[in-house]
N, C-alpha and C positions, 0 to 999 in steps of 0.2 A: 941268164939273170932274170929275176922276177920283174913283173911290171910295176908301174906306179900303183900305190894303194887304190886310187880311185879308178884304175883300169879294171878292176875286178867286179864280177857279178856274184851275187849270192844265189845259190840253190839249196834246198834242204827238205827234210821230211819231218821236222818237228822232233827229231832225235839226235841229228847231227847235221852238218852242213858242209858244202864245198864251195870253193872260190874258183871261178872260171875267168881267165884273162881274155883280153880283146882278141888275142891270136888263137883262141880255141884251146888254151892249155889249162887243165885243172892242176893248180899248183898247191892246193891245200885240201885235205880230206882226212878226217879222223873217223875210224870205224871201230865199234858200232855206235858210240856215243860221242857227244861234243868233246868230252874230256878224255877220250881214248887216245892211244898213240896214233900218230899220223901215218897213213900209208903213202901219201903224197906230201912231202915236206919241202919241195922246191922253193916255196915262198920264203923260207927262212935259210935257204942254202943254195944249192945248185941243182941242176938236173940229176946229178948223181944221188940226190936224196929223195927222188920220186916225183913223177909227173905223168900226166896223160894229155898228149896233144892230139887234136883231131881238127884238120883243116886242109886247105888246098896244098898239094905237094909243092915243094920249093927246093931250089938247089941246096946241096949240103952246106955251102959256105955262106948262104944268104939267111937273113932274118926271117922268121916265119911271118907271113903276111897277116895283117890285122883286119878284122871284120870291117866292112864299109858301113854297116848298119847293125845295130842290135837293140833289142827291146824285150820286155816281158810281154807275153801273150795276154793282153787284157789285164785284168786285176788278178794276176796269179804270180806264181814263183817259177813259171816255165819260161826259160830263156831262149830267145830265138836270135841267131846271129847269121848274117849274110855276107858273103864274099863276092865281089865282082872281080873276075880274073880275065885275062885276054881270051880264054877259051869258053867263058860262060859264067853263070852265077849259080851259087850253091848255098843252101841253108842248113844250119845245124841247130837242132832243138835239143836243149839240155834240161833235165829235170830229175828230181828224186821223189817217187811216188810215196804218199803217206803210207806207212808201213802196215803190211798185212803179211808178216813173214820176215824173210831176210831183207836187210837194208840194201837198196839198189841205187845206182847211178846209171841213168839211161841217156844215151846220146843217139839221135836219129838224124842221118844225113839224107838230105833231099835235093835232087837236081831241080833247078829252076829253069835254066836255059843253057844251051850248048852242051858240051861234054867236058867235065872238069875232072882232072886227075886229083885224087885225094890220098891222104896218108893218116893213118892212126899209129901213134907211137906211145906204147904203154910201159912205163917202168915203175913197177911196184917195189917199194922199199918199206919194210915194216919198222916199228919202233923209231919213228921220226927220222927215217933215212939210214938207220944204223945197220939193219939186218937185211941181207939179200935172201929172198925166199926161194924155196925149191919150186920151179915152174915146170909143169909137166902136163901131159894130156890124160884125161879120164873120160872114157866113153865119149870121145869127140869134143869134149869141153876143156878149155885151158884153166888150170887151177894154179895159184901161187899159194904156198903153204910154209909157215914158219911158226914153231911153238903152238900157241893156242888159237892162232888165226889162220883162216883160209879165205882167199878172194877168188871167185869164179868169174871167168870172162867168156861171154857168149856173143857170137856174131855169125851172120851168114857169110861174111867176107873171109876170104882165105888169109890165114895168118902165118907168120914165120918168126923165129927167134934169131936175134942178132945182137951181140954186145950187151947181153943181159937185159934186152928189151924185146917186147913183143910188138911186131909190126903187122899192118895190113895196108897193102896198096891196091887201089881200085879206082874206077872211074864212074861217075854218075851222069846220067842224061835226064832230061825233063821227065818227071813222073817217077823216077827211081827213088826208093826209100830203103836204106840199109841201116839197121839198128845195131848198136853196140851197148852191152850191159856189163857192169861189174856188180857182183853180189857178195856180201860178207857172210861167213858162216863159221861158228866154232870148228876148229880143225878136226875135232873128234866126232862130229856129227855127220849124218848123211849129207850128200850134196844138196844144196838149195834147189827149189823147184826151178824149172826152166822159165825164163822171163817171157812176159807177153807185152812187149813194148807198146804196141798200138793201144791195147786195152788199158794199159797203165796210164798212158797219156791222157786218154779220155777221162779216166777216173780222177786223175790229178786235177785236170781242168775243172771238172764238176765240183771237186772238193773246194777249190778256192772260190769259185763262183758263189757256191752256197754260203761260204763263210763270209765273204764280203757283203753279201745281202743283209747281214745283221747290223751293219754300221748305221748308226743313227745320225751321223754328221753329213749334211748336204750343202755345206757352205761353199764359198768361192775357192777355198784351198783344198778341195776334196781330193784332187789328184795326189798332192803331197801327203795328205793325211792318210789316204788309203795305202799308199806305198809304205808309209812308216808303220801303219798297223800290221800290214802283211809281214814286214820285217820283224816286228815284235812277236808275231805269232810264230815265225820261223825260229826265233830264238827261245821258244818255250819247249821244254822237254816234255813231250806228250804224256809219257807214262806216269809222271809224278806231278806235273804242274810247275816244277822249278823253272826259273827263267835265267838263262845265262846273260852276262853283261855283253859278251861278244863271242863269236865262234872261233876266235883266233888267240894265239899267245905271241907275245914279244914283238908285235909290230910297234916300232919305236915312236915315242912322243917327241924325240929329238933324233933326227937321222944321224947315225954314226955314234949315238950316245948310249948310255946305260939305262935310260928310263924305259925298260922293256918288261912288261908284266903279263902274267897269264890271266885272261879274263873269262875262261870257260867254266866259270862257277856262278853260283847264285848269291849275289850281294843282296842282303836284305834291303838295303837303301834303293838300289837300282830296281829290284823286283817290286818293291812297294810303289815306287813312282810309276813303273810300268803298269801295274795293276790300276792305279788311279786313272791313267789315260785310257785303258781298256774299259773301265767302268763308265767313264764319261762318254764313250762312244758306242755303248750298247753291248759290251761283251762281258756278260755276267758269268758265263760258264768258266772262262779263264780265271776270273777273279775267285770264284768258288774253289777251283782246283788249287790255285796258289795258296789260299788260306788254309786248305787242308794240308798242303805241303809244309807251310809254316808250322802248323801245330804239331806235325810229326817231327820236324827238324828240331824245334825247340823242346818238344816233349815236356817232361816235368821239371826242367832245369832252366827257367828263364834267368836265374841269377848268373848263369854262365853263358848268356846269350853271345853267340859269335856274330861277327859283322857279315860273314859269308859262310856258305856250306856247299858241299857237292850237290849236284843236280838231283840226287836222290836223298839228300839230307846228310851226306857224309860230313864228319867233323874234322877229320885229319886230312889237310891239304899241303903236306910238307913241300917246301920249295926246293927245287934243285936246278942245276945248270947243265944244259946239253952242250958240252964243249966241243962235239964234233960238228956242230952247225955253226957257220960263221955269222948267222943273223941276217935279217933283211937289210940289204945295202951295208953290210958289215956293221950292223948295230948289234953289238954283243954286250952282255951275254944273252943267250936264248934261255928263258926260264920256263919251267913247268911247275905247277903247284903255286901256292901263294902264301908267303910267310906272314902276310898282314891278317890272316884269318883270326888270329887270337889277340889282335889289337883291341884296346878299349876306345870305342867310338860312341860317345853318349848320344850323338844325333840319331843313331839308328833306332833308339827307342821311340823317338818322335815320328820317324817316317813310318815305322811299322804301325804305331798306334793311329796315325793319320790315315793309313790305308784301311785299317779295320774300321775306323770311323766312317770313311767314305762308303765302304761296303754297307755298313749299317744304314746310312742315310739314303742310299740308292736302292734299298729294298732287298739286299742279299739276305737269303734265309738266315735266321738267327742260329748262331752256334754258341751254346753255353760255355764251351771250353775257351772259345776265342775271347769272350768277355772276361772269363777267369784269368786267362793269360794277360790281358790288358791290365787288370788289377795288380797282378804280380809284378808286371814291369814297373808300375808306379811305385810299388813298395820298395823295389830295388832302387829306383831313382831317388826316393826319399833319403837314402843313406849315402848315395854316391854322386849326386848331381854337382856337388861342389869340388869334385876331383878334377885334376887336369886329364886330358886324353890326347889321342892322336888325331882326332878330328876327321871331318868329311874326306879330306884329301889323303889320308892314311900316311901322314908324315913319318919318316924314319929317323927324325931328329928327336929332341926331347919333347916330352909331353907338355901341353900348354893348356891354359884355360881359354879354349877357343870360343868365341862369341856365338858362332853358329851352333856349336854343340849345346850351349846353354839355352839358346832360343828353341831348339828342337826338344830339349828336355821340358821346357815350358809348354810346347805344343802337346807332348805326351800327356802332361797333367791336365791341360785344358780340354783335350778331346775326351779324356776319361771322366772328367767332371760332367761333361755333356751327356755321356753314356748313363751316368748315374742319375742325372737330372731327368733323362727321358723315361726312367723307370725300368730300364733293361739291365741294370746291375745295382749292387749294393756296396757302399763304401763310405769311409769317413769323409763326408762331403765338406764339412767346415774346415777340417784339418787340411784337406787337399786344396781348398780355396786359398788358404793361408800360404800353403807351399807354392802355389801358382804365383801369388803376389810377391813372395820372397824371391823367387827366381827372376821375376820381371824387374823387380827393384835392383837386384844385384847386377843384371846385365846393364841396365840403364846407368848405373853408378860407376861400374868398373870397365865397361866395354865401350864407353862413348867418350870421344875426345871433344870437349866443349869448344876448345880454341878452333879446331878445324871443322866443327859441326859435322862429324861423321863417326859412325861406329867403326871399330878397328878389328883386326883379325883376331887378336886375343887380348886378354886383360893386361893393360900396361904397355902394349906395343904401339908402334906408330904405323906398322904395315896395314894395308888394306887387304881385303879378301872378297872375291866375287860372290861367295856364299852369303854375304850380308844382304844381297839383293832379294833373298827369300823372306826377309823380315816382314815386309808388307804382305807378301803372298800367303804367308802362314797366319796372318792376322795378329802378329805380335804387337804391331803398331799400325795405325791407319795410314793409308798412302799420302794423305795430306799433312802428316806430321812433319815439322821442319827438320827433325833428325833424319827421317827417311829420305826426304828430298836431298838433304845435304849429303847423305851417304851415296845415293845414286849419282850425284854430280861429281863427288870426289872419285868414285870408281871410274867414271867416264874420263876424268882428267888423268888419273894415275895408272889405270890398268888397261886402257885402251891401246890397241895397235894402230898404226897410221891409217889403216883402212876401216877402223871403227869397231873391230871385234874385241872381245874381252878376254884378258888373261885371268887365270885363277888367282894368282898372287905373285909378288915379285920373286924372280929367281936371280941368282948371282953368278951366272956364266960358269967359269972354271972353279969357283969357290962354292962351298956347301951353303945352301940357303936354309930357310926355315924348315924345308922338307928333308934335310939331311943328305941331299944329293947334289952333285955337281951338274952343270949343264943347264940349258934353257929348254923351253918347250913352246908349243904353238898356242894360239888362242883356243880356249876351251869352248867348244861349240855350245854346250848346255848353258854355260855362263852368259854367252851372247844372246841366247834366246831368253834367259831370265831378264836381261837388260831390256829387251823389247817388251816383255810383260810389264816390267816396272814402269817403263815410259808410258805405256798405255794406261796404267793405273793412276799415274799422276797427271793425266790429261794431255800428254804430249803424243797423241795418237798417230799423227802423221809421221813423226820421227820414228815411232815404234813400227809402223808399217814398212817404212823405207828400210830399217835395219832388218826386219824379218824377211822381206823379199830379197835383200842382199844375201842373207844367210841361205835362203833357198837356192840361190844361184851357185852356192858352193857344192851342192849335191852333184854326184857324178851324173852321167847321162841316163842312169837307171834310177835315179832318186835316192841314192844311198849316201850315208855320211859316216866317216870315221869318228874318232874321239875329238880330234883337234884339227885346226887349220894352221899351217906354217905360214906366216905372213911374209917371210923372207923368200921362201922357195915357191910360194903360191901353189901349195899342194896339200892334200890331206895327209895326216899323220895319226898314228895311234891304231889301236885294234879296230877291226872293221868287219861288218858294220857294227856300230856302237848303239846299244839301246838307250844309253844315257844322252845320246844326241837326238834320237828320233822321238823320245818321249816329250821333251819340252817343245819340239817342233809342233807336235800335236796340240799341246796345251796352249801355246802362243796362238796357233790358228784358231782355236776355239775362242780364246779371249778377244782376238781382233774381230772375229766374226760377230760375236756378241755386241761389241762396241760399234760395229759398222765401219771400222777403220780398215778398209781394204780398197784397192784401186779397181778400176774396170767397172 
């Protein structure tokens, strides 16, 4: 059985990522890309669907022992786990070196004290656990092969096969270091080069040290900010600059329910806000690469802007269900692909335009096509902003006039007006100023409930929506506007969990809610960070700090966050780790630091 979501560590090479549990089991790894088929899919099924456990030997009928301690080595993505056993202490170092050739996952076992019996159990299953590969020896190396894929296993330890699993049993004493490496290669090509684990470890540590040195944030929340930035970097697909929302699929928002989605793609919204956080902390190169990815993905067709694309800009992300996988803790179905790709979500135009605007304001080198794209997006909005859409939360119910979508359409027009006013683009300035005013007036007239003094989820509705918290952050209204304060207080009353975290919107349990789905979900962590931001903006800075630090306490021992927090089960839920949680963590830390609202 897979561990709790927060029991996992992330390692990766900026092209794919693996999840490593506290007991030393790799339960998730897709090769060679984030969105490739998994070779270890035990996270969404059982050990029969692929895993790699490396840790102290244990009795066959006993649970694998969990590490007594684990941490990342400094500011890196190198995981170190230590076990204390009756016979001594052992350390396992897990990492994926930034690629210069075949993708690799390297695990180095080091004896710390005593003599510790160890076991490596490697069960590779291709195509999300469905295909058993042909495992054989080739010039002294173990290779697993099926169809287009081959995975090469290298170690100095003696290995043997049993029950379609490759084992190694060995003992380590102080000073012993034994490395294990798997490398992926297309099956029709020559074998990948022999790994050099120690040199790769040194190079990986150097890479992360040099990357972190570019961070311009040195405030009181630096540890949390750095870990979040490293996580965002790990979710960036290096060859193209695309940023995945998370490296996993179908980790449930509701344990045992159907709210299970594939997040291994580039949402324009998520990537745009990720870009904003990177720019605010000194990372222009990532911002430039994402802008180039955006221009390639959208190409000459902004009228058909998708809300998400593949990590190389692919448009077709057809959704399918893997019925041979039972799902994480029996949360089915397991989905790959994402049918929401072709939804209409008008807010995306605002997020993309805001990201381009921020790049322009922070000195990112001018790109004339980026400015042209921005103008084309506004021309599309001129004709379509009054349409209903599926909104930021990708509802699978009927389209509505979501207030957040209209606000972000206003943002798109507003930022483009500023671009023209700066002299870096030409456009019908007066016409678009009128458009900006029209959208603003429409939202304030149709999306605001005067009796309750709050904006609502959609025109004519009574429901609230946490995305309304972005109204002051986007500059649609000033923080001291009574309608803004009323909205913040209404969301606190109606969408807060007992422990003070924020739900996205009301759900209806066994009945279909506004999102067209049955079931409930946890508190959405991004929304809870937005609440902390808003509280700081309206002067309730002590309350904002307390909420922020309470949110920080939800991170796992390695500083990682999933998408949501289940207040009933007191555990993380949703895909993991989630960019949309780590980005607002960074933004809130920056805001609280600027305001001086921090403890200690």
